C-alpha positions in Angstrom: 121.3 205.8 18.1 117.6 205.7 17.4 116.1 202.5 18.8 113.4 202.2 16.1 115.9 202.4 13.3 118.1 199.8 15.0 115.1 197.5 15.5 114.2 197.7 11.8 117.8 196.9 10.9 117.9 194.0 13.3 114.6 192.6 11.8 116.3 192.5 8.4 119.4 190.9 9.7 117.4 188.2 11.6 115.3 187.6 8.5 118.5 187.0 6.5 120.0 184.6 9.1 116.9 182.8 10.4 114.9 182.5 7.2 111.8 180.3 7.8 113.2 179.2 11.2 116.2 178.0 13.2 115.8 174.3 12.3 118.5 173.2 14.8 117.3 175.0 17.9 113.7 174.2 17.2 114.6 170.5 16.9 116.9 170.3 19.9 115.2 172.4 22.5 111.8 172.2 24.1 109.9 175.5 24.1 110.2 175.8 27.9 113.9 174.9 28.1 115.5 177.8 30.1 119.2 178.6 30.3 121.7 181.3 31.1 124.3 182.8 28.8 127.3 185.1 29.2 128.8 187.3 26.5 132.5 187.5 27.1 135.4 189.5 25.7 138.2 187.4 24.3 140.4 190.4 23.4 141.3 193.6 25.2 139.6 196.6 23.6 136.7 199.0 23.8 133.1 197.8 23.9 130.4 199.1 21.6 127.0 197.7 20.9 125.0 197.8 24.1 121.7 198.5 22.4 122.3 195.7 19.9 122.4 193.2 22.7 119.4 194.7 24.5 117.2 195.2 21.4 118.4 192.1 19.5 117.4 189.4 22.0 114.3 191.2 23.1 113.2 191.5 19.5 113.3 187.7 19.2 111.9 187.0 22.6 110.6 189.6 25.0 110.9 187.2 28.0 114.8 187.2 27.7 116.3 189.0 30.7 119.5 191.0 29.8 121.9 192.3 32.5 124.6 194.5 31.0 127.9 194.6 32.9 129.7 196.9 30.3 128.4 200.1 28.7 129.4 201.6 25.3 132.8 203.2 25.4 134.0 201.1 28.4 137.3 199.3 28.2 137.1 195.5 28.3 139.8 193.0 29.2 140.2 189.5 27.8 138.0 187.2 29.9 135.7 189.9 31.2 131.9 189.5 31.1 130.0 192.0 29.0 126.5 190.8 29.6 124.5 188.1 31.3 121.3 186.7 29.7 118.6 184.4 30.9 115.7 182.9 28.9 114.6 180.3 26.4 117.6 178.4 25.1 116.2 178.3 21.6 115.8 182.1 21.5 119.3 182.7 22.8 120.9 180.3 20.4 118.9 181.8 17.4 120.0 185.3 18.2 123.6 184.6 19.0 125.3 185.0 15.7 123.7 188.2 14.5 124.2 189.9 17.8 127.8 188.8 18.1 128.7 189.7 14.5 127.5 193.3 15.1 129.0 193.9 18.5 132.3 192.4 17.4 132.4 194.7 14.4 131.3 197.8 16.4 133.8 197.1 19.2 136.6 196.7 16.7 135.9 200.1 15.1 135.6 201.7 18.5 138.9 200.2 19.6 140.7 201.3 16.5 139.3 204.8 16.8 140.5 205.1 20.4 143.9 203.7 19.4 144.2 206.2 16.6 143.4 209.1 19.0 146.0 207.9 21.4 148.5 207.4 18.6 148.0 210.9 17.1 148.2 212.4 20.6 147.0 215.9 19.6 143.8 217.1 21.5 143.5 220.0 19.0 142.8 217.6 16.1 139.6 215.6 15.9 139.8 212.1 14.4 136.9 211.6 11.9 135.4 208.8 9.9 134.4 208.8 6.2 131.7 207.3 4.0 133.9 204.2 3.5 131.5 202.1 5.5 129.9 198.7 5.0 126.6 199.1 3.1 123.8 198.7 5.5 125.9 199.2 8.6 126.8 202.9 8.4 124.6 203.9 11.4 126.3 201.3 13.5 129.8 201.9 12.3 129.6 205.6 12.6 128.1 205.2 16.1 131.1 203.0 17.0 133.5 205.7 15.8 131.8 208.2 18.2 131.9 205.5 21.0 135.7 205.3 20.5 136.0 209.1 21.0 136.0 210.1 17.3 133.8 212.5 15.3 131.5 211.8 12.4 132.0 213.3 9.0 128.9 213.8 6.9 126.6 210.8 7.3 125.7 210.6 3.6 125.7 212.7 0.4 122.8 214.7 1.8 124.9 215.8 4.9 126.8 218.6 3.2 128.4 219.7 -0.1 131.9 218.3 -0.8 133.4 219.6 -4.0 136.0 217.2 -5.3 138.3 217.2 -8.4 135.7 215.8 -10.7 133.2 218.4 -9.7 135.8 221.1 -10.2 136.7 219.8 -13.6 133.0 219.7 -14.6 132.6 223.4 -13.6 135.9 224.6 -14.9 137.2 226.0 -11.6 136.8 225.9 -7.9 135.2 229.4 -7.9 132.5 228.3 -10.3 131.9 225.1 -8.5 131.4 226.9 -5.2 129.2 229.5 -6.8 126.9 226.9 -8.3 126.8 225.0 -5.0 126.0 228.1 -3.0 123.2 229.1 -5.2 121.7 225.6 -5.1 121.8 225.0 -1.3 120.3 226.8 1.7 122.2 228.9 4.3 122.3 225.9 6.6 124.4 223.7 4.3 128.2 224.0 4.5 130.5 223.7 1.5 133.7 221.8 1.6 136.3 222.0 -1.1 139.0 219.4 -1.7 142.4 220.8 -2.7 145.9 219.5 -3.5 148.0 222.6 -4.2 148.6 226.1 -2.9 147.0 227.7 -5.9 143.8 225.6 -5.2 143.9 226.6 -1.6 143.9 230.3 -2.3 141.1 229.8 -4.8 139.0 227.9 -2.3 139.6 230.7 0.3 138.6 233.4 -2.2 135.5 231.4 -3.2 134.3 231.4 0.3 134.5 227.7 1.2 133.4 226.8 4.7 135.7 223.8 5.0 138.9 223.0 3.0 140.3 219.5 2.8 144.0 219.0 2.1 143.9 215.8 0.1 146.9 213.5 -0.1 149.3 216.1 1.3 152.3 215.2 3.4 152.5 216.5 7.0 154.7 219.5 6.2 152.3 220.6 3.4 149.3 220.2 5.7 151.0 222.3 8.3 151.9 225.0 5.8 148.4 225.0 4.3 146.8 225.2 7.7 148.8 228.3 8.5 147.7 230.0 5.3 144.0 229.3 5.9 142.0 232.1 7.7 140.8 231.2 11.2 137.1 231.2 10.2 137.6 228.2 7.8 137.6 224.6 9.1 140.6 222.6 7.8 140.8 218.9 7.2 143.5 216.5 6.2 142.7 213.3 4.4 144.1 210.7 2.0 147.3 208.7 2.4 147.1 208.8 6.2 147.5 205.5 7.9 147.7 204.2 11.5 151.5 203.9 11.0 152.1 207.5 9.7 149.4 209.2 11.8 151.9 210.6 14.4 153.6 212.6 11.7 150.4 214.8 11.5 150.6 215.8 15.2 150.9 219.6 15.5 150.0 220.3 11.9 147.2 222.7 13.0 144.3 221.2 11.1 141.0 220.9 12.8 140.4 217.3 11.8 141.8 214.3 10.1 139.4 211.9 8.4 140.5 208.3 8.2 138.8 205.7 6.0 140.6 202.8 7.7 138.6 203.3 10.9 135.7 201.5 9.2 137.1 199.8 6.1 140.0 198.1 7.8 139.1 197.6 11.5 139.6 194.2 12.9 136.6 192.8 14.8 137.1 192.4 18.5 136.8 188.8 19.5 133.7 188.3 21.6 131.9 185.0 22.4 128.7 183.8 24.0 128.7 180.8 26.2 125.5 179.1 27.2 124.9 177.0 30.3 122.2 174.6 29.1 121.8 173.0 32.5 119.9 176.0 33.9 
């Protein structure tokens, strides 16, 4: 994750939360009131968001000392300390909510990704995310997927060509859609085609698709389509796949399974920050 991008994001998040100032902390604490704080896991899971803690508090107050006890991708148990901080009480209290909101969200996504990989239990199939992310948080959410052991699909619409049913309908056929896309993009851009039937599969193969997505297909169909697809084409399953039915796709032979629920339905990991104001 690029630090300068993260810093710019955090600036906007702090501007939204702090506004013209933290009225409570500014009223209650003297400027020289020092304290210590600990960030603690209240659930078992996988931690993600180390840079958010490091950059977030230092952005507000460069004098805050941060000591990380957990790194990204490391398992945490309920009650374990993730980080220790020391500095001005007002600064720590001001930054608490934004930092916690982000690392809870990221850790929840990382945890669900890891759980999904374990549940699928097929090292030959990569678990991927989608673009079904929270607006403004895509960088952090996709980073959390990678932290959990998953892979990233295209980051945005400029990350590759994905021809879906509406594109096909507009062009009249898969072949024409791929032809138009190929003539418009450079040799570095891959073309993915979404298909739902065997006829569409063969047309996508003949058209020269780099990647073929089997959309909303049951496991037995995914397996059959994967076996029909030439080795040089990447295969992907997506649509209608949940945490509950994920094991049914074990051994289907696709290269990856993309799961929207990793980001749109992940439960935040419960994490708290406790401050010792006597320090």
